[in-house]
C-alpha angles and dihedrals in degrees: 000000000000123000091251092054092047092054092045092052093050091052090050091049094050092046096050096040087058090046090050089058089061096049116127106202090193089068095054120093108172093203092062091061090062113022107040129092095250093055097070095146092058093042087058092049095049090050091057105034096072130209113349099195109128091356118145105228133185117203110201117199091006097178111188091355099251089134097049095043091050093047091047086052087057090052106266129136104240136198110190112203133186137155088230114082088196094058091051090053088056091046091057092048091051090049088052089051091057096039099241132122123236130170115229129201133172103241137175104226091215093055107038109193098214130098125264114275095018109129136053092206133021110194118193118173125188091341111097091076089056095058143038092296102206095040089054092046091051090053092049088051091054101052093044120100119237106281090018121136134238107207116190145155128189142154122275125223105226108080114095093205092056092045090056089048089051090054090052100043095066097138098053099043135052119251092226097074126130109192110210129262113235087243091074084099092062091051089050092048088064087063113026127063097226134016126195119180147159138182128226143196114041110134086009087071084080084087090066090049089050092052089056106034102033107022093037095223110149116217091238091053094059135004107252095205090058095040087060089059099041092046100037095124090060095042098041100095095045090045095048090051094050092043090067091059089048091059091051094047094049090062088063116092114268096000096108091069091064092064118111096234142024125208121201137184110190123184121209 
């Protein structure tokens, strides 16, 4: 690993270990992260990943473990990995709360310590933009079985509103982030046999603007991407109305790139 990558990973570990110490397990409902209106990325992924019963699943950058616990509840055999030991401790506690078993391991996403053709599914959420993206994707491709699926979602770099938000939210994100270019799908198509993707949050980003201008919640005060999950019931009517406009706008040329996030399911 290069010196720059080592420094980046250590910054990420320190940031996420500190965040782990602030986690409140009572606020985490793993179903909310996959089945509610304001989790469109994971709804898309679940729709295309298929039946999870008996599947061997690697969760990269698992964070608090919401993903691995949800997949375990659906019958998958999950290995939850992160570069932050603190986050892995939280993940194990969350699994115990839901009475499921997951394996945890400290893993560098750019050097995955598992053999070729091991996993049915590799799930990587909000993580590719924290690492050397193509190096990580090459590793994911290597450890997937033929016919296995990489399921991912990450932010895009093109929307000016989100870029303003990133500049403001300096205390709740790391500085070494590289949001993806929409052309990531073309790069994946060079390796994988099938690519399905969609983008999310265009006019629905009004919710973020509302948090700041009307509700007076500074992005350093509360993580907006968590707030939309925790307060989904309150936000649902507004989100669902705006989502209809998003569907229309994304039909126009070049509009999809201005979404906040992209979700991808790529088959090896």
